[in-house]
Structures are given as structure tokens and as C-alpha cells.
VMD Tcl script that draws the C-alpha trace (Angstrom):
set ca {
  {10.30 4.62 -10.52}
  {8.17 3.93 -13.82}
  {4.43 4.63 -13.32}
  {3.92 1.35 -12.97}
  {5.65 0.83 -9.95}
  {4.75 4.37 -8.54}
  {1.11 2.78 -9.58}
  {1.56 -0.76 -7.45}
  {3.21 1.26 -4.62}
  {0.42 3.92 -4.34}
  {-1.88 0.75 -4.13}
  {-0.15 -0.75 -1.16}
  {-0.18 2.64 0.72}
  {-3.92 2.35 0.30}
  {-4.24 -0.65 1.52}
  {-2.20 -0.01 4.55}
  {-4.25 3.57 5.36}
  {-7.99 0.98 4.95}
  {-5.97 -0.99 7.47}
  {-6.01 1.76 10.18}
  {-9.51 1.74 9.96}
  {-9.64 -1.44 11.97}
  {-8.05 -0.40 15.10}
  {-9.59 3.56 14.48}
  {-12.78 1.48 14.96}
  {-11.98 -0.30 18.05}
  {-10.46 2.73 19.80}
  {-13.68 4.43 18.94}
  {-16.11 1.48 20.22}
  {-13.93 1.30 23.73}
  {-14.26 5.47 24.01}
  {-17.69 6.13 23.50}
  {-20.00 2.83 23.28}
  {-17.87 0.88 25.95}
  {-18.89 0.77 29.93}
  {-15.59 -0.01 30.59}
  {-16.34 -1.28 34.20}
  {-18.10 -4.10 32.49}
  {-14.62 -5.18 31.20}
  {-12.26 -7.27 32.87}
  {-8.84 -5.62 33.58}
  {-7.58 -8.47 31.46}
  {-9.83 -8.09 28.48}
  {-9.28 -4.58 28.12}
  {-5.57 -5.06 28.72}
  {-5.20 -7.33 25.99}
  {-7.91 -5.21 23.60}
  {-5.14 -2.23 23.98}
  {-2.20 -4.58 23.51}
  {-4.25 -5.54 20.32}
  {-4.78 -2.06 19.22}
  {-1.39 -1.00 20.01}
  {0.24 -3.90 17.84}
  {-1.98 -3.26 14.73}
  {-1.03 0.61 15.02}
  {2.43 0.14 14.90}
  {2.44 -2.93 12.00}
  {0.56 -0.33 10.16}
  {2.98 2.59 10.64}
  {5.75 0.42 10.41}
  {4.45 -0.33 6.76}
  {3.49 3.01 6.27}
  {7.26 3.90 6.47}
  {8.79 1.01 4.74}
  {6.48 1.81 1.56}
  {7.54 5.45 1.87}
  {10.92 4.46 2.18}
  {10.80 2.71 -0.59}
  {9.33 4.92 -2.84}
  {11.33 8.02 -1.54}
  {14.70 5.53 -2.90}
  {13.54 4.48 -6.00}
  {12.83 8.53 -6.39}
  {15.99 9.51 -5.13}
  {14.68 11.20 -2.04}
  {16.56 11.96 1.02}
  {14.73 11.05 4.40}
  {16.31 13.83 5.72}
}
mol new
graphics top color blue
foreach p $ca { graphics top sphere $p radius 0.5 }
foreach p [lrange $ca 0 end-1] q [lrange $ca 1 end] { graphics top cylinder $p $q radius 0.2 }
display resetview
């Protein structure tokens, strides 16, 4: 893997990490600023499902990036 490829992959990792701020902010808002009793159960369930989906998408993307970099560097995934 040359420096150009590595820089590109690092840029993607930085973007993926930055994207984690959205679900983290939603969790923080729900935990600290929301009167959960005011939410309809379905609304709260949908919000939590959305946060869960966003987090798993980001985790999968980060794992994909790491595996790609490891493969290019010849590092084992064990």
C-alpha cells in the first residue's frame, strides 16, 4: 500500500468516525435532555431503531476499512 492509498483510507476512516457523532448526539439528547414520558412509545422505538441502525452501519464501515488496510499491509486479522 503506497502513501496515496494509505492517505485515502485514513480519510475514509476519519469520515466514518466523524459520522459516529450523529447517533452519539441523539443518544446524549435522549439520555439527558428529553422527558421520555412525553414520547409516544412508537416514536421512541423508531428513534432507538434508527440509532441502532446508524451505529451498526458505522461499525461495519469501520471494520471494512480496517480489514482493507490490514489486507494491503499484509497484517493478519487474527
